[in-house]
C-alpha positions as CSV (number, residue, x, y, z in Angstrom):
1,X,0.0,0.0,0.0
2,X,1.4,3.4,-1.0
3,X,1.7,5.9,1.8
4,X,-0.7,8.8,1.3
5,X,0.9,12.1,2.1
6,X,0.0,15.8,1.6
7,X,2.6,17.6,-0.5
8,X,1.5,21.0,0.7
9,X,2.4,20.1,4.3
10,X,5.7,18.2,3.5
11,X,9.2,19.6,3.8
12,X,11.1,19.2,0.5
13,X,13.8,17.1,2.2
14,X,11.1,14.7,3.6
15,X,9.7,14.4,0.1
16,X,13.1,13.7,-1.4
17,X,13.8,11.0,1.2
18,X,10.3,9.6,0.7
19,X,11.0,9.2,-3.1
20,X,14.5,7.6,-2.8
21,X,13.8,5.8,0.5
22,X,12.7,2.2,0.9
23,X,14.7,-0.9,0.5
24,X,15.0,-1.0,-3.3
25,X,14.6,2.5,-4.7
26,X,18.1,3.8,-4.0
27,X,19.8,0.6,-5.3
28,X,17.6,0.8,-8.5
29,X,18.5,4.4,-8.9
30,X,22.2,3.7,-8.3
31,X,22.2,1.0,-11.0
32,X,20.3,3.2,-13.4
33,X,22.8,6.0,-12.8
34,X,25.6,3.7,-14.0
35,X,23.9,2.9,-17.2
36,X,22.4,5.0,-20.0
37,X,19.7,2.4,-20.4
38,X,19.1,-1.0,-18.9
39,X,16.7,-3.8,-19.6
40,X,14.4,-5.2,-16.9
41,X,16.1,-8.6,-16.6
42,X,19.6,-7.1,-16.4
43,X,18.3,-4.7,-13.6
44,X,16.7,-7.7,-11.8
45,X,19.9,-9.7,-12.1
46,X,22.0,-6.9,-10.5
47,X,19.5,-6.5,-7.6
48,X,20.2,-9.7,-5.6
49,X,17.1,-10.8,-3.7
50,X,14.4,-8.6,-5.3
51,X,11.3,-10.3,-6.6
52,X,9.8,-9.6,-10.0
53,X,6.7,-8.1,-8.3
54,X,8.7,-5.8,-6.1
55,X,10.9,-4.6,-9.0
56,X,7.9,-3.9,-11.1
57,X,6.2,-2.0,-8.3
58,X,9.3,0.1,-7.5
59,X,9.8,0.9,-11.2
60,X,6.2,2.0,-11.6
61,X,6.5,4.2,-8.5
62,X,9.7,5.8,-9.8
63,X,8.1,6.3,-13.2
64,X,5.1,8.0,-11.4
65,X,7.5,10.3,-9.6
66,X,9.1,11.3,-13.0
67,X,12.5,10.0,-12.1
68,X,12.6,6.9,-14.3
69,X,11.6,6.6,-18.0
70,X,10.3,3.4,-19.5
71,X,10.6,2.9,-23.2
72,X,8.9,0.0,-24.9
73,X,10.0,-1.0,-28.4
74,X,7.6,-2.6,-30.9
75,X,9.7,-5.6,-31.6
76,X,9.4,-9.4,-31.4
77,X,10.3,-10.4,-28.8
78,X,9.2,-7.2,-26.9
79,X,12.0,-5.1,-25.6
80,X,11.6,-2.6,-22.7
81,X,14.4,-0.3,-21.5
82,X,14.6,1.9,-18.4
83,X,16.6,5.1,-17.9
84,X,16.8,8.1,-15.7
85,X,14.8,11.2,-16.7
86,X,16.5,14.6,-16.5
87,X,14.9,14.9,-13.0
88,X,16.4,11.5,-12.1
89,X,19.8,12.6,-13.5
90,X,19.8,15.4,-10.9
91,X,19.8,12.8,-8.2
92,X,23.1,11.2,-9.4
93,X,25.4,13.5,-7.5
94,X,23.3,13.0,-4.4
95,X,23.4,9.2,-4.8
96,X,27.2,9.3,-5.3
97,X,27.5,11.4,-2.1
98,X,25.2,9.0,-0.1
99,X,27.3,6.0,-1.3
100,X,30.5,7.8,-0.4
101,X,29.2,8.7,3.0
102,X,28.2,5.1,3.5
103,X,31.6,3.8,2.5
104,X,33.3,6.2,4.8
105,X,31.1,5.6,7.8
106,X,29.7,2.1,7.7
107,X,32.6,0.2,9.1
108,X,33.3,2.6,12.0
109,X,29.6,2.6,12.8
110,X,29.5,-1.2,12.8
111,X,32.5,-1.4,15.0
112,X,31.1,1.2,17.5
113,X,27.7,-0.6,17.8
114,X,29.1,-4.1,18.2
115,X,31.0,-3.1,21.3
116,X,28.1,-1.3,23.0
117,X,25.6,-4.2,22.8
């Protein structure tokens, strides 16, 4: 079930984190940011543990937000490719920063929490 929120009452940062948050949205966006276009099965193969239903739902949500573009080609067999929209491309530096921060801080955070519990 999609969370119902009022954009008029929402802080822009909260909206941004809502869009990129969740277990799979950020990994999907990170993979899309590394590729000009990518097909569904390749994306699914690179997202270890995601189900087809979950990937489809996440992609639909990101398309609805205007971050991901879906292009279907009239070929046999059918071909569908996904890419970032211009709005989605604006997220790339932010994704890179988040990944960099995670790389810099994850190990020290894990070391600190393991000794306190």
